[in-house]
C-alpha positions as CSV (number, residue, x, y, z in Angstrom):
1,M,-109.4,-42.1,64.2
2,F,-106.4,-43.3,62.6
3,G,-107.7,-42.2,59.4
4,L,-108.2,-38.4,61.2
5,F,-104.7,-38.8,61.8
6,R,-103.3,-39.7,58.4
7,R,-105.3,-37.1,56.5
8,D,-103.9,-34.3,59.2
9,S,-100.2,-35.3,58.2
10,N,-100.8,-35.4,54.6
11,K,-102.2,-31.6,55.1
12,R,-99.0,-30.8,56.6
13,R,-96.6,-32.3,54.2
14,K,-99.0,-30.3,51.6
15,Q,-98.4,-27.5,53.5
16,G,-94.9,-27.7,53.9
17,R,-94.1,-28.3,50.4
18,T,-93.6,-24.7,48.2
19,K,-94.1,-24.7,45.0
20,P,-90.6,-24.6,42.6
21,A,-89.6,-21.2,41.4
22,N,-89.2,-20.4,37.2
23,R,-85.8,-20.9,36.3
24,K,-83.9,-20.5,33.2
25,V,-81.4,-23.6,32.0
26,A,-78.9,-22.7,30.0
27,L,-79.1,-24.8,26.8
28,E,-75.3,-26.3,25.3
29,R,-74.9,-24.5,21.8
30,Q,-73.0,-27.6,19.3
31,P,-71.8,-25.4,16.3
32,L,-73.0,-26.3,13.0
33,D,-70.9,-28.3,10.4
34,K,-71.4,-26.5,7.3
35,K,-69.0,-28.8,5.8
36,P,-69.4,-32.2,6.9
37,V,-67.0,-34.4,5.9
38,T,-68.4,-37.5,3.4
39,P,-66.7,-40.1,1.4
40,K,-67.9,-38.0,-1.7
41,L,-66.1,-34.5,-0.1
42,R,-63.3,-36.7,0.6
43,Q,-62.9,-38.1,-2.9
44,Q,-63.0,-34.8,-3.9
45,Q,-60.3,-33.6,-2.1
46,Q,-58.2,-36.2,-2.7
47,E,-58.7,-35.1,-6.4
48,E,-57.7,-31.9,-6.0
49,R,-54.6,-32.0,-4.3
50,R,-53.2,-35.1,-6.9
51,R,-54.1,-32.0,-9.5
52,K,-52.3,-29.7,-7.7
53,G,-49.0,-32.0,-7.0
54,L,-49.2,-32.5,-10.7
55,K,-49.2,-29.1,-11.7
56,W,-46.3,-28.3,-9.1
57,V,-44.5,-31.1,-10.7
58,V,-45.0,-29.6,-14.7
59,G,-44.1,-26.0,-13.2
60,M,-40.9,-27.3,-11.4
61,G,-40.1,-29.3,-14.5
62,L,-40.6,-26.6,-17.1
63,G,-38.7,-23.9,-14.7
64,M,-35.8,-26.3,-14.6
65,S,-35.5,-26.3,-18.4
66,L,-36.2,-22.2,-18.9
67,I,-33.1,-22.5,-16.4
68,A,-30.6,-25.2,-18.1
69,L,-31.7,-23.6,-21.1
70,G,-30.8,-19.9,-20.5
71,N,-27.6,-21.5,-19.0
72,T,-26.8,-23.1,-22.7
73,A,-27.6,-19.8,-23.9
74,V,-25.8,-17.4,-21.6
75,Q,-22.6,-20.4,-21.9
76,E,-22.8,-20.4,-25.7
77,T,-23.4,-16.0,-25.7
78,L,-20.9,-14.6,-23.5
79,F,-18.6,-17.7,-21.8
80,K,-17.9,-19.4,-25.1
81,N,-18.3,-16.7,-27.3
82,P,-14.8,-16.6,-28.8
83,R,-15.2,-12.5,-28.9
84,F,-14.9,-12.6,-25.1
85,S,-11.5,-14.3,-25.6
86,L,-8.1,-13.0,-24.2
87,R,-6.6,-12.6,-27.4
88,Q,-4.3,-9.2,-26.7
89,V,-2.6,-8.2,-23.4
90,H,-1.2,-4.3,-23.9
91,V,1.0,-2.7,-21.2
92,Q,1.1,1.1,-21.1
93,T,4.6,1.3,-18.3
94,E,8.1,2.4,-18.2
95,G,10.6,1.5,-15.7
96,M,12.9,-1.4,-15.5
97,V,10.0,-4.2,-15.3
98,S,9.8,-5.6,-19.2
99,P,6.0,-6.0,-20.4
100,T,6.7,-9.6,-20.5
101,E,6.9,-9.7,-17.0
102,I,4.6,-7.7,-16.0
103,I,1.6,-10.0,-18.1
104,Y,3.4,-13.3,-16.4
105,H,2.6,-11.0,-12.8
106,T,-1.0,-11.0,-14.0
107,G,-1.5,-14.6,-13.9
108,L,-3.4,-14.6,-16.5
109,V,-3.1,-16.5,-20.3
110,T,-4.4,-16.7,-23.5
111,G,-8.0,-18.0,-24.4
112,V,-9.0,-17.1,-20.7
113,N,-13.0,-15.2,-20.8
114,L,-12.5,-11.6,-20.0
115,L,-16.0,-12.0,-18.4
116,T,-14.2,-14.3,-15.9
117,V,-11.8,-12.3,-15.0
118,N,-11.7,-10.2,-11.8
119,L,-9.6,-6.8,-12.0
120,H,-9.6,-6.4,-8.0
121,D,-7.4,-9.6,-8.2
122,V,-5.3,-9.3,-11.4
123,R,-4.1,-5.1,-10.0
124,A,-3.6,-6.7,-6.6
125,R,-1.2,-9.6,-8.3
126,L,0.6,-6.9,-10.2
127,E,0.6,-4.1,-7.4
128,Q,2.4,-6.9,-4.7
129,Q,5.7,-6.8,-6.7
130,P,8.1,-4.7,-5.3
131,A,9.2,-2.6,-8.1
132,I,5.4,-2.2,-8.7
133,K,3.8,1.3,-6.9
134,G,0.5,1.2,-8.5
135,A,-1.6,-0.8,-11.5
136,T,-4.5,-0.5,-13.2
137,V,-6.7,-2.7,-15.3
138,Q,-9.3,-2.5,-18.2
139,R,-11.0,-4.6,-20.5
140,D,-13.2,-3.6,-24.1
141,F,-15.0,-7.1,-24.4
142,D,-13.1,-7.6,-28.0
143,G,-10.2,-9.7,-26.9
144,R,-7.6,-6.7,-25.7
145,L,-6.1,-6.5,-21.9
146,T,-5.5,-2.7,-21.1
147,V,-2.7,-3.0,-18.3
148,S,-1.1,0.6,-16.6
149,V,2.1,0.0,-14.3
150,L,3.5,2.7,-12.5
151,Q,7.1,1.6,-11.7
152,R,8.9,2.9,-9.0
153,Q,11.5,5.1,-9.9
154,P,15.1,4.8,-8.1
155,I,17.4,7.5,-6.2
156,A,20.1,5.7,-5.3
157,W,21.4,2.2,-4.5
158,V,21.8,1.0,-1.2
159,K,24.9,-1.0,-0.1
160,C,25.6,-3.3,2.8
161,E,27.9,-6.0,3.1
162,A,25.9,-7.3,5.9
163,Q,23.4,-7.9,4.2
164,H,24.6,-8.8,0.6
165,F,23.2,-5.1,-1.2
166,I,26.0,-4.5,-3.6
167,P,25.3,-1.7,-5.7
168,R,25.1,-2.2,-9.2
169,S,24.7,-5.8,-9.5
170,V,22.1,-8.0,-11.0
171,G,20.2,-10.1,-7.8
172,Q,22.0,-8.3,-5.3
173,G,21.6,-4.8,-6.0
174,L,19.0,-3.1,-3.8
175,L,17.2,0.3,-4.8
176,V,14.9,3.0,-3.1
177,D,12.6,5.3,-4.6
178,A,12.1,8.9,-3.6
179,D,9.3,7.3,-0.6
180,G,12.4,5.0,0.6
181,I,10.8,1.8,-0.3
182,A,13.2,-1.0,-1.4
183,F,13.1,-3.6,-4.3
184,P,15.5,-5.7,-6.1
185,A,17.3,-4.4,-9.0
186,D,16.6,-7.3,-11.4
187,T,17.1,-5.6,-14.5
188,I,19.5,-2.4,-14.6
189,L,18.9,0.0,-17.2
190,P,22.0,2.4,-18.4
191,E,20.5,5.4,-16.5
192,F,20.9,3.3,-13.1
193,Q,24.3,3.3,-13.5
194,S,25.1,6.7,-12.4
195,L,22.6,6.7,-9.0
196,P,24.4,7.4,-6.1
197,V,25.0,5.3,-3.4
198,I,23.9,4.9,0.2
199,A,26.4,2.7,2.2
200,D,25.1,1.6,6.0
201,E,26.6,-1.5,7.6
202,Q,24.5,-1.1,10.1
203,L,21.0,-1.8,8.4
204,K,18.6,-4.7,10.0
205,P,17.0,-7.5,7.7
206,I,15.1,-5.6,5.1
207,L,11.4,-6.4,3.6
208,L,11.3,-5.7,0.1
209,G,8.5,-3.6,-1.0
210,Q,8.9,-1.9,2.9
211,K,9.6,1.4,3.6
212,I,13.8,1.1,5.3
213,S,12.8,3.9,8.2
214,T,15.8,4.2,10.4
215,P,17.2,7.3,12.1
216,R,20.2,6.6,10.4
217,F,19.1,5.7,7.1
218,D,16.3,8.4,7.1
219,A,19.1,11.3,7.2
220,A,20.9,10.3,4.9
221,M,17.7,10.3,2.6
222,T,17.3,13.9,3.6
223,L,20.3,14.8,2.7
224,L,20.8,12.4,-0.7
225,K,17.7,14.5,-1.6
226,M,18.4,17.9,-0.8
227,L,22.1,17.6,-2.6
228,K,20.7,15.9,-5.8
229,Q,18.2,19.0,-6.1
230,R,21.6,21.2,-5.6
231,E,23.0,19.3,-8.3
232,A,20.0,19.9,-10.9
233,E,20.7,23.2,-9.9
234,G,24.3,22.8,-11.0
235,S,26.4,21.8,-8.5
236,E,28.6,18.8,-8.4
237,R,27.6,15.4,-9.0
238,L,26.9,13.3,-5.6
239,V,28.2,9.8,-5.6
240,S,27.9,8.4,-2.4
241,I,26.7,8.7,1.5
242,T,28.2,6.8,3.8
243,T,27.0,6.2,7.4
244,P,30.5,5.7,9.2
245,N,28.8,5.7,12.5
246,R,26.0,7.2,14.4
247,F,26.8,10.5,14.3
248,A,28.3,11.6,10.7
249,L,27.4,11.2,7.0
250,V,29.9,11.3,4.7
251,A,28.7,12.9,1.6
252,A,31.2,12.3,-2.4
253,F,31.5,13.9,-4.8
254,A,32.3,13.2,-8.8
255,N,35.2,15.6,-8.1
256,E,36.5,13.4,-5.4
257,S,35.8,16.4,-2.5
258,E,33.8,14.8,0.9
259,V,31.8,17.1,3.0
260,T,30.7,15.6,6.4
261,F,27.1,16.2,8.0
262,S,26.0,15.2,11.0
263,H,22.8,13.3,11.4
264,D,21.0,16.3,12.9
265,D,19.7,19.6,11.7
266,V,20.8,18.8,8.1
267,E,18.6,22.0,6.9
268,A,20.4,24.5,8.4
269,Q,24.2,22.6,7.7
270,M,23.3,23.2,4.0
271,L,22.4,26.2,4.8
272,R,26.2,27.3,5.4
273,F,27.3,24.2,2.8
274,D,25.7,26.5,0.0
275,H,27.3,30.1,1.3
276,F,31.0,28.0,1.3
277,L,30.8,27.3,-1.9
278,S,29.6,30.3,-3.0
279,E,32.8,32.1,-1.5
280,A,34.6,28.7,-3.4
281,R,33.2,29.4,-6.2
282,S,34.1,33.4,-6.3
283,K,37.6,33.3,-4.4
284,K,38.2,29.6,-6.6
285,W,39.0,27.4,-3.9
286,A,38.9,23.6,-4.7
287,F,38.2,21.4,-1.6
288,E,38.9,17.9,-1.0
289,K,37.5,17.6,2.8
290,L,35.0,20.0,4.6
291,N,33.8,19.2,7.9
292,L,30.4,21.0,8.7
293,V,29.9,19.0,12.2
294,A,31.7,21.9,13.6
295,G,29.4,24.4,14.6
296,I,31.6,27.8,13.7
297,N,35.4,27.2,13.2
298,T,34.8,24.8,10.1
299,P,37.7,22.2,9.4
300,V,38.4,22.4,5.5
301,V,41.3,20.6,3.9
302,F,42.5,22.6,0.2
303,K,44.0,21.0,-3.0
304,T,47.3,21.7,-3.2
305,D,47.0,21.9,-7.1
306,T,44.8,25.2,-6.9
307,T,46.0,27.9,-8.7
308,A,44.6,30.3,-6.1
309,A,45.4,31.3,-2.6
310,T,44.8,28.7,-0.4
311,P,43.1,30.9,2.8
312,S,44.7,29.9,6.4
313,A,41.0,29.6,7.8
314,I,37.3,30.1,7.5
315,L,34.6,31.0,9.1
316,V,31.3,29.1,7.5
317,S,28.0,30.7,9.3
318,S,25.1,32.7,7.6
319,P,26.0,35.7,5.4
320,A,25.7,38.1,7.6
321,S,27.5,36.6,10.7
322,V,30.5,36.7,8.5
323,K,33.4,38.9,9.4
324,K,36.7,39.4,8.1
325,P,39.4,38.6,10.0
326,S,42.0,40.5,11.9
327,A,45.4,40.9,10.2
328,T,46.4,39.3,13.8
329,S,44.2,35.7,13.8
330,A,44.8,35.3,10.0
331,S,48.7,34.8,11.1
332,K,48.0,33.0,13.5
333,S,45.9,30.6,11.7
334,S,48.1,30.4,8.9
335,N,50.6,29.1,11.2
336,R,48.1,26.4,12.2
337,Q,47.6,26.2,8.9
338,S,50.8,24.9,8.1
339,S,51.6,23.1,11.1
340,R,48.6,20.8,10.0
341,T,50.0,20.8,6.2
342,S,53.4,20.1,7.9
343,H,52.5,16.5,9.5
């Protein structure tokens, strides 16, 4: 009976078991080493690295040797070649700065190699000088340097005792060109002696090589240029322009006459001055002082030694507005003139 029971339980256990299904199992793939490291292979790699290192060292040595040889060749052919050494400096200029001074300001010495000279620096050193307006520098690689210098051409002296500027004095003289640039008179050429003087005691400290720019000085420069233009056309030579105050400009001429202008509207005053000079030449008037600050009745002081009849009064304006004075007004003007003369 026990045996029957054991067989039945075994039968039930077998019936409860299921047959496992067929399942695919993923296989782990290992990479194939196509170049396995072996002692022989390691030895070959080391020998290859040694050969490459030797080639690199030899190449570097050859390269450095070639560089050294090239540097020596360049030094001997160019930089140490006496053909390129500075032997002569040719200066083209006109003005008070002498060629010797210009060569000194270049900062170059005889024997320097022209290939190592920076022409831009040489030009900059020259243009730093107040009296030099511009410069060009050229080399011809045959030991020759050509320097062309444009110097400032003065048109007037500047007088200011407060700043110790004394006209026609070496070391204390100050000149200005047509642009109003100030530069010292280190050398006084003969043609500088006759230049007019602009006297202004209110000038502030002046930077050499810079423009003097004040309303008073600008007005004086404008007047000077206009009077110098008329001088070239035959008018009397201008001697000086003085600024006695902030309203007036007094122009003195070689015939000892003086004309007073105002700072404002110099061009209109010059037209009136031209009209007066035309009348004075036609009627042979000689005057000592003329004040153009007054707009209508212009004060005039005539010279006493003139042979022509001195007019009692003159209305200086544009030619179209000039009217012939009546006998009554002429008589009154004559009385005023004689009264001023007596005083």
